[in-house]
C-alpha positions as CSV (number, residue, x, y, z in Angstrom):
1,X,177.1,-1.5,-91.8
2,X,178.4,-2.9,-95.0
3,X,182.0,-4.3,-94.8
4,X,184.6,-2.3,-97.1
5,X,186.4,-4.3,-100.1
6,X,189.6,-3.6,-100.6
7,X,191.0,-2.8,-104.1
8,X,194.3,-3.3,-106.2
9,X,196.9,-0.8,-107.2
10,X,197.3,-1.7,-110.9
11,X,198.8,1.4,-113.9
12,X,198.6,4.0,-110.8
13,X,195.0,3.2,-110.4
14,X,192.6,1.6,-107.5
15,X,190.5,-0.9,-109.2
16,X,188.0,-3.6,-107.9
17,X,188.6,-6.8,-109.0
18,X,186.9,-9.2,-110.5
19,X,187.0,-11.9,-108.5
20,X,184.2,-13.4,-107.0
21,X,186.1,-14.8,-103.8
22,X,186.5,-12.4,-101.6
23,X,188.7,-13.2,-97.6
24,X,187.5,-12.1,-94.7
25,X,190.3,-9.1,-92.4
26,X,189.1,-9.8,-88.9
27,X,190.4,-7.7,-85.8
28,X,191.5,-10.2,-83.8
29,X,191.9,-8.6,-80.8
30,X,188.2,-7.5,-81.0
31,X,187.6,-10.6,-83.0
32,X,184.9,-8.7,-85.9
33,X,185.6,-8.4,-89.4
34,X,186.8,-5.2,-90.8
35,X,187.3,-5.2,-94.5
36,X,187.1,-7.3,-97.3
37,X,189.9,-8.7,-99.8
38,X,190.1,-10.0,-103.4
39,X,191.5,-13.3,-104.5
40,X,192.5,-11.4,-107.5
41,X,192.2,-13.3,-111.0
42,X,194.9,-14.1,-113.2
43,X,193.8,-11.6,-115.8
44,X,194.5,-8.9,-113.0
45,X,198.6,-10.7,-112.4
46,X,198.6,-10.0,-115.9
47,X,197.4,-6.4,-116.0
48,X,199.7,-5.5,-113.2
49,X,202.9,-7.6,-114.7
50,X,202.2,-5.6,-117.8
51,X,202.3,-2.1,-116.4
52,X,205.3,-2.7,-114.1
53,X,206.9,-3.8,-117.9
54,X,205.4,-1.1,-119.7
55,X,206.7,1.3,-116.9
56,X,210.4,-0.2,-116.9
57,X,212.5,1.8,-119.6
58,X,210.8,5.3,-118.5
59,X,211.9,4.4,-115.4
60,X,215.2,2.8,-115.5
61,X,215.9,5.7,-118.1
62,X,215.2,8.1,-115.0
63,X,218.5,9.3,-113.3
64,X,218.9,7.6,-110.0
65,X,219.1,11.4,-108.3
66,X,215.7,11.9,-109.6
67,X,214.6,8.2,-108.3
68,X,216.0,9.2,-105.5
69,X,213.4,12.1,-104.8
70,X,210.7,10.0,-105.3
71,X,211.8,8.0,-102.1
72,X,213.1,10.9,-100.2
73,X,208.9,12.4,-100.7
74,X,207.8,9.4,-99.7
75,X,209.6,9.4,-96.7
76,X,208.1,12.5,-95.7
77,X,204.5,11.1,-96.3
78,X,205.1,8.0,-94.4
79,X,206.1,10.3,-91.2
80,X,203.1,12.5,-91.7
81,X,201.0,9.6,-91.5
82,X,203.3,7.6,-88.6
83,X,200.3,7.4,-86.3
84,X,197.6,6.3,-88.7
85,X,200.1,3.8,-90.1
86,X,200.5,2.4,-86.8
87,X,197.0,1.9,-85.8
88,X,196.2,0.3,-89.2
89,X,198.9,-2.3,-88.3
90,X,198.0,-3.5,-85.0
91,X,194.3,-3.6,-86.2
92,X,195.2,-6.2,-88.6
93,X,197.3,-7.6,-86.7
94,X,196.7,-7.5,-83.2
95,X,200.5,-6.6,-81.8
96,X,201.1,-4.0,-79.4
97,X,200.4,0.0,-80.8
98,X,204.1,0.0,-79.6
99,X,205.3,-3.2,-82.1
100,X,203.5,-1.5,-84.7
101,X,205.3,1.8,-84.3
102,X,208.7,0.2,-84.1
103,X,207.8,-1.7,-87.8
104,X,206.4,1.5,-89.3
105,X,209.8,3.2,-88.2
106,X,211.8,0.0,-89.2
107,X,209.9,0.4,-92.7
108,X,210.7,4.1,-92.9
109,X,214.4,3.4,-92.1
110,X,214.6,1.0,-95.5
111,X,213.6,4.0,-97.7
112,X,215.6,6.2,-96.2
113,X,219.1,3.6,-96.9
114,X,217.4,3.2,-100.8
115,X,217.2,6.9,-101.4
116,X,221.3,6.7,-101.0
117,X,220.8,5.1,-104.2
118,X,223.3,7.4,-106.5
119,X,226.0,6.2,-104.1
120,X,224.6,2.6,-103.9
121,X,224.7,1.8,-107.3
122,X,227.7,2.9,-108.5
123,X,229.8,0.8,-110.2
124,X,233.7,0.3,-110.9
125,X,236.6,0.7,-113.3
126,X,240.3,0.8,-113.8
127,X,242.9,2.6,-116.6
128,X,244.9,0.8,-118.8
129,X,243.8,-2.9,-118.7
130,X,246.0,-3.5,-121.4
131,X,247.2,-1.0,-123.5
132,X,245.0,1.9,-124.4
133,X,242.3,-0.2,-122.8
134,X,240.3,0.8,-120.0
135,X,237.7,-1.3,-118.6
136,X,234.5,-0.9,-116.4
137,X,231.3,-2.0,-114.5
138,X,228.3,-0.6,-114.3
139,X,225.0,-1.8,-112.4
140,X,221.9,-2.1,-114.5
141,X,218.3,-2.6,-113.4
142,X,216.6,-6.2,-114.9
143,X,213.3,-5.0,-115.1
144,X,209.5,-7.0,-113.3
145,X,210.2,-8.0,-109.7
146,X,208.0,-9.3,-106.9
147,X,207.3,-9.6,-103.2
148,X,205.4,-12.2,-101.7
149,X,205.0,-11.5,-98.1
150,X,204.1,-13.2,-94.6
151,X,201.6,-11.9,-92.6
152,X,203.7,-11.1,-88.9
153,X,205.5,-8.1,-90.5
154,X,203.2,-6.9,-93.3
155,X,204.1,-3.3,-93.4
156,X,208.0,-4.0,-93.1
157,X,208.6,-6.9,-94.8
158,X,207.4,-5.4,-98.6
159,X,209.8,-2.5,-97.7
160,X,212.8,-5.0,-97.1
161,X,212.4,-4.8,-100.8
162,X,210.4,-2.3,-102.7
163,X,212.4,0.5,-102.0
164,X,215.3,-0.5,-103.0
165,X,214.4,-1.9,-106.1
166,X,212.4,1.0,-107.5
167,X,215.7,2.9,-106.3
168,X,217.4,0.8,-109.2
169,X,215.3,1.3,-111.9
170,X,212.6,-1.5,-111.4
171,X,209.6,-1.5,-111.4
172,X,207.8,-3.9,-108.6
173,X,204.5,-5.5,-107.5
174,X,203.6,-6.5,-103.7
175,X,201.1,-9.7,-103.2
176,X,200.5,-8.9,-99.2
177,X,199.4,-11.8,-97.3
178,X,195.9,-12.3,-97.2
179,X,195.2,-12.5,-93.8
180,X,196.8,-8.6,-93.3
181,X,196.9,-6.6,-96.2
182,X,195.4,-3.6,-95.1
183,X,198.7,-1.6,-94.1
184,X,200.0,-2.5,-97.7
185,X,196.5,-0.9,-99.3
186,X,197.6,2.3,-96.7
187,X,201.5,2.2,-98.3
188,X,200.2,2.5,-101.7
189,X,198.2,4.9,-100.8
190,X,200.9,7.2,-99.6
191,X,203.0,5.8,-102.6
192,X,200.7,7.4,-104.8
193,X,200.8,10.5,-103.4
194,X,204.6,10.8,-103.8
195,X,204.9,11.1,-107.1
196,X,206.1,7.5,-108.7
197,X,205.0,7.3,-111.9
198,X,201.9,5.1,-113.0
199,X,203.2,1.2,-113.2
200,X,206.3,1.4,-111.7
201,X,205.0,-0.2,-108.2
202,X,201.9,-2.1,-108.4
203,X,199.8,-3.9,-105.7
204,X,198.0,-7.6,-106.3
205,X,195.7,-8.7,-103.0
206,X,195.2,-12.7,-103.0
207,X,196.5,-16.1,-101.7
208,X,197.8,-18.7,-103.2
209,X,196.9,-18.8,-106.9
210,X,198.3,-15.1,-107.2
211,X,201.7,-16.0,-106.0
212,X,201.6,-19.3,-108.4
213,X,200.7,-16.7,-111.1
214,X,203.7,-14.4,-110.2
215,X,205.8,-17.3,-109.7
216,X,205.0,-18.4,-113.7
217,X,205.0,-15.3,-114.9
218,X,207.2,-15.0,-117.6
219,X,208.0,-11.5,-117.5
220,X,209.1,-11.4,-114.0
221,X,213.0,-11.3,-113.2
222,X,213.3,-11.9,-109.7
223,X,210.9,-13.1,-106.6
224,X,211.5,-11.6,-103.0
225,X,209.8,-14.0,-100.0
226,X,209.7,-14.2,-96.7
227,X,207.6,-17.0,-95.0
228,X,207.8,-20.8,-93.5
229,X,210.8,-23.1,-94.6
230,X,208.1,-25.5,-96.8
231,X,206.7,-22.8,-99.0
232,X,210.2,-21.1,-99.3
233,X,212.1,-24.5,-100.3
234,X,209.1,-24.9,-103.3
235,X,209.8,-20.9,-104.2
236,X,213.7,-21.7,-104.6
237,X,213.0,-24.6,-106.5
238,X,210.2,-23.1,-108.7
239,X,212.4,-20.2,-109.3
240,X,215.5,-22.2,-110.8
241,X,213.2,-24.2,-112.8
242,X,212.1,-20.6,-115.0
243,X,215.9,-18.9,-114.6
244,X,214.1,-16.5,-112.1
245,X,216.2,-14.7,-109.1
246,X,215.1,-15.3,-105.9
247,X,215.7,-14.5,-102.5
248,X,213.1,-16.6,-99.8
249,X,214.1,-15.9,-96.2
250,X,212.6,-19.1,-94.7
251,X,211.7,-20.2,-90.8
252,X,213.7,-20.1,-87.8
253,X,214.2,-22.2,-84.4
254,X,216.4,-19.7,-83.0
255,X,218.7,-20.3,-79.6
256,X,219.3,-17.7,-76.5
257,X,222.4,-18.8,-74.7
258,X,223.0,-17.8,-71.2
259,X,226.1,-18.3,-69.8
260,X,226.5,-18.4,-66.0
261,X,228.5,-15.1,-65.7
262,X,225.8,-13.0,-67.8
263,X,224.0,-10.3,-66.4
264,X,221.0,-11.6,-65.3
265,X,218.6,-9.0,-64.9
266,X,219.4,-7.3,-68.2
267,X,219.5,-10.3,-70.1
268,X,215.6,-11.0,-68.8
269,X,214.9,-7.9,-70.2
270,X,215.8,-8.8,-73.7
271,X,214.8,-12.0,-73.5
272,X,211.4,-11.4,-72.8
273,X,211.2,-9.1,-75.7
274,X,212.8,-11.5,-77.6
275,X,210.6,-14.7,-76.8
276,X,207.0,-12.7,-76.4
277,X,207.1,-9.8,-78.8
278,X,204.9,-9.9,-81.7
279,X,203.2,-12.7,-79.6
280,X,206.2,-14.9,-80.7
281,X,205.3,-14.3,-84.4
282,X,208.4,-13.7,-86.0
283,X,211.3,-15.2,-87.4
284,X,214.2,-13.1,-85.0
285,X,212.3,-14.3,-82.0
286,X,213.8,-16.4,-78.9
287,X,212.6,-20.2,-78.8
288,X,215.0,-22.0,-77.1
289,X,216.8,-20.4,-73.9
290,X,219.5,-22.5,-73.3
291,X,220.9,-22.3,-69.9
292,X,225.2,-22.6,-69.0
293,X,225.6,-23.3,-65.3
294,X,225.3,-25.0,-62.2
295,X,221.7,-25.8,-60.4
296,X,221.4,-23.0,-58.1
297,X,222.5,-20.1,-61.3
298,X,220.1,-22.3,-63.3
299,X,216.9,-21.8,-60.7
300,X,217.7,-18.5,-60.4
301,X,217.5,-17.4,-63.6
302,X,214.6,-19.4,-64.9
303,X,212.2,-18.8,-61.7
304,X,212.9,-15.1,-62.4
305,X,212.4,-15.3,-66.3
306,X,209.0,-17.7,-65.7
307,X,208.0,-14.4,-62.8
308,X,208.5,-11.6,-65.5
309,X,207.1,-13.8,-68.2
310,X,203.6,-14.7,-66.4
311,X,203.1,-10.3,-65.3
312,X,203.1,-9.6,-69.3
313,X,199.5,-7.5,-69.6
314,X,197.8,-9.3,-72.6
315,X,195.2,-7.7,-74.2
316,X,194.0,-4.9,-77.1
317,X,197.5,-3.8,-78.6
318,X,195.4,-0.5,-78.8
319,X,195.6,-0.4,-75.2
320,X,198.9,1.7,-74.2
321,X,199.2,-0.5,-71.1
322,X,199.2,-4.1,-73.4
323,X,202.6,-5.7,-73.6
324,X,201.6,-8.6,-75.9
325,X,198.3,-8.8,-78.3
326,X,196.7,-11.7,-79.7
327,X,198.0,-14.0,-82.1
328,X,196.9,-13.2,-85.6
329,X,193.6,-15.5,-85.7
330,X,192.2,-18.2,-84.2
331,X,193.9,-21.4,-86.3
332,X,197.4,-19.6,-85.4
333,X,196.4,-20.4,-81.6
334,X,195.1,-23.8,-81.8
335,X,198.1,-24.9,-83.9
336,X,200.8,-23.5,-80.6
337,X,198.0,-25.1,-78.2
338,X,199.1,-28.5,-80.8
339,X,202.5,-27.3,-79.7
340,X,201.9,-27.1,-76.0
341,X,200.2,-30.2,-75.7
342,X,202.5,-32.1,-77.7
343,X,205.6,-31.0,-75.4
344,X,203.2,-32.2,-72.4
345,X,203.0,-35.7,-74.5
346,X,206.8,-35.6,-74.7
347,X,207.7,-35.0,-71.2
348,X,208.5,-31.3,-70.6
349,X,207.1,-29.8,-67.7
350,X,205.1,-26.9,-68.2
351,X,206.2,-24.2,-65.9
352,X,203.9,-21.8,-67.1
353,X,200.7,-22.3,-68.8
354,X,200.2,-19.8,-71.5
355,X,196.1,-21.3,-72.0
356,X,195.3,-19.9,-68.2
357,X,194.3,-16.9,-70.5
358,X,194.4,-13.7,-67.9
359,X,193.5,-10.5,-70.3
360,X,193.3,-6.7,-69.9
361,X,189.9,-5.2,-70.6
362,X,186.8,-6.7,-72.3
363,X,188.3,-8.9,-75.1
364,X,187.6,-12.3,-76.4
365,X,189.4,-15.0,-76.0
366,X,189.4,-16.2,-79.4
367,X,192.8,-15.5,-80.7
368,X,194.7,-15.0,-77.2
369,X,197.0,-17.2,-75.3
370,X,199.6,-15.6,-72.2
371,X,203.2,-16.9,-72.4
372,X,203.7,-20.6,-71.9
373,X,207.4,-21.4,-70.5
374,X,208.4,-25.4,-71.1
375,X,211.6,-26.4,-68.6
376,X,213.2,-30.1,-69.1
377,X,213.5,-29.5,-72.4
378,X,215.9,-31.8,-74.7
379,X,217.1,-31.5,-78.6
380,X,215.3,-34.0,-79.6
381,X,211.9,-32.7,-78.8
382,X,209.2,-31.7,-80.9
383,X,209.2,-28.4,-78.5
384,X,213.0,-27.5,-79.6
385,X,213.1,-28.8,-83.6
386,X,210.1,-27.2,-84.7
387,X,209.3,-23.6,-85.5
388,X,206.0,-22.4,-82.5
389,X,205.8,-19.1,-84.2
390,X,203.8,-18.6,-80.6
391,X,204.5,-16.8,-77.5
392,X,206.1,-20.1,-76.1
393,X,209.9,-20.3,-74.5
394,X,211.5,-23.7,-74.2
395,X,214.4,-23.5,-71.4
396,X,217.4,-26.5,-72.2
397,X,220.5,-26.5,-70.3
398,X,224.1,-27.3,-71.5
399,X,227.2,-28.0,-69.3
400,X,229.3,-25.7,-71.1
401,X,229.5,-23.3,-74.4
402,X,230.7,-26.3,-76.5
403,X,227.8,-28.5,-76.0
404,X,225.2,-25.4,-76.4
405,X,226.9,-24.7,-80.1
406,X,226.7,-28.5,-81.1
407,X,223.3,-28.3,-80.0
408,X,222.9,-24.8,-82.0
409,X,224.3,-26.2,-85.1
410,X,222.4,-29.6,-85.1
411,X,219.6,-27.8,-85.4
412,X,218.2,-27.8,-89.6
413,X,217.8,-23.8,-88.8
414,X,220.4,-21.0,-88.7
415,X,218.4,-17.8,-88.8
416,X,219.2,-16.5,-85.6
417,X,221.5,-16.8,-82.3
418,X,222.3,-14.7,-79.2
419,X,225.0,-15.2,-76.3
420,X,225.2,-13.0,-73.1
421,X,227.8,-12.8,-71.6
422,X,230.8,-10.8,-69.8
423,X,233.7,-13.1,-71.5
424,X,235.3,-11.9,-74.8
425,X,236.1,-15.6,-75.0
426,X,233.2,-16.9,-74.9
427,X,231.7,-14.3,-76.8
428,X,234.6,-14.6,-80.1
429,X,234.1,-18.3,-80.0
430,X,230.1,-18.1,-80.5
431,X,230.4,-15.4,-83.2
432,X,232.9,-17.6,-85.0
433,X,231.3,-21.1,-84.7
434,X,227.7,-21.0,-84.6
435,X,226.0,-21.8,-88.0
436,X,223.5,-18.8,-88.5
437,X,223.1,-16.0,-90.2
438,X,222.2,-13.1,-87.8
439,X,224.3,-13.7,-84.4
440,X,223.7,-11.7,-81.3
441,X,226.0,-10.4,-78.7
442,X,223.9,-9.4,-75.4
443,X,220.9,-9.0,-77.3
444,X,218.1,-10.7,-77.5
445,X,216.7,-10.2,-80.8
446,X,219.6,-9.9,-83.7
447,X,217.7,-7.5,-86.2
448,X,219.9,-5.6,-88.5
449,X,219.7,-2.6,-89.6
450,X,218.5,-1.3,-93.2
451,X,221.9,-0.8,-94.6
452,X,223.1,-4.2,-93.4
453,X,221.7,-7.7,-95.1
454,X,219.4,-9.8,-93.3
455,X,221.2,-13.1,-93.1
456,X,220.0,-16.8,-92.5
457,X,221.2,-19.6,-93.2
458,X,220.7,-23.3,-93.7
459,X,216.8,-24.1,-94.1
460,X,216.1,-20.1,-92.9
461,X,217.2,-19.2,-96.2
462,X,217.6,-20.1,-99.6
463,X,219.4,-18.0,-102.3
464,X,222.6,-16.1,-102.8
465,X,221.4,-12.5,-101.9
466,X,219.7,-11.5,-99.2
467,X,217.1,-8.8,-98.4
468,X,218.1,-5.0,-97.4
469,X,221.6,-3.1,-98.0
470,X,224.3,-3.6,-100.4
471,X,222.6,-7.2,-101.0
472,X,219.4,-5.8,-102.3
473,X,221.4,-3.7,-104.7
474,X,223.0,-6.6,-105.9
475,X,220.0,-8.8,-106.3
476,X,218.0,-6.0,-108.3
477,X,220.8,-5.2,-110.8
478,X,222.8,-6.8,-113.1
479,X,226.7,-5.9,-113.5
480,X,227.9,-4.8,-116.9
481,X,231.4,-5.1,-117.9
482,X,232.6,-2.4,-120.3
483,X,235.8,-3.2,-121.9
484,X,236.6,0.1,-124.0
485,X,239.5,1.0,-126.7
486,X,239.4,4.3,-128.9
487,X,242.0,4.3,-131.9
């Protein structure tokens, strides 16, 4: 059977790429090819940027209420296609169907918030700043922006930025991950039906060369990126050199602290989702479980955590009974296995070995791992320091909350941290002193809603303004201050 080749979406048209190079997109649960994606050329990048630049003036002069109506139509179409989008997302990535539904829902919420642009984009004013003189501020769009998207949330992450950018009157180009472009192709089919004018949004498929082409293009005003810290640092530097605005949200090593007064059963339910949801492939995933308490509390809590983790059903995410899917590709699986072997060699205790597969249904083992849990992990070990991006939990101990905070703050990442406790005093201290951008109290996944910014500090973020919410409005506009006097 012939494998379908995906197309770019440029200036309101679906167009074939002229590249001779295509990447194969595989269903990681079934280890079968599902389509091919082009590694687009510089000519196609230029065509997308030109289309976006040409569309900008008319789009920025479109009243915000009219731009918002396009987004309202998009919301309705996304709801109509909710199930189909979720299935495509699971097929290309491997996450469970429930996780895909959650991702699609979060993406829709971004569009819902951006549709409030007539209020969100309002400026402010003051009459009589001097005699007979008024001053006011208006927010204006800047032009063409782009998104270089990750593989782990391929549908949602571009929607952290795209609806806010176009609601503000800018035009936009998305470059999906070459590993998971299918859900963005489906999204752009829906965008095409929503009545957004040609050129306002464009889709260019490809890899590193396309990303570099967008970064270096003189007509692109700003770049949004989500991915690893080394790449984010390079993008931040390049945008500085070329004068572009940038949101570069990067890697993570998130800690979850369990205090001795925590509600253990409720905490473990939340921890299982945090550490092993999306097969650990998310920047908000729990990575280091930091337990405070005596030996009895530690043993009871960790034994229960391991028991529940060992019972997770792993298999094809389209099976409604499955709780965890595969890694997105075999290279990622081998990378995680490398971290497991490194942990053993450094002296950590592998209490639950996810390399011993126990899978639901007749699926190939190619991309699968079961959950792993390490004990006797210390902060100086590779397990505790480096981002694994897989279903591996590292358990550490601390004598008290102060030591826990010291351990967290010594880590170079600052994406997220959570605490489980019934003490308001401990929670307040944790909230005040921990140096992360997203902080959870009695929740294992500190994921901001669409109307709040997605935080990040230290090596987890490069830039000033973040994605989502008011920060996104500020990023995609520039304030113009008008001082007026009439004689």
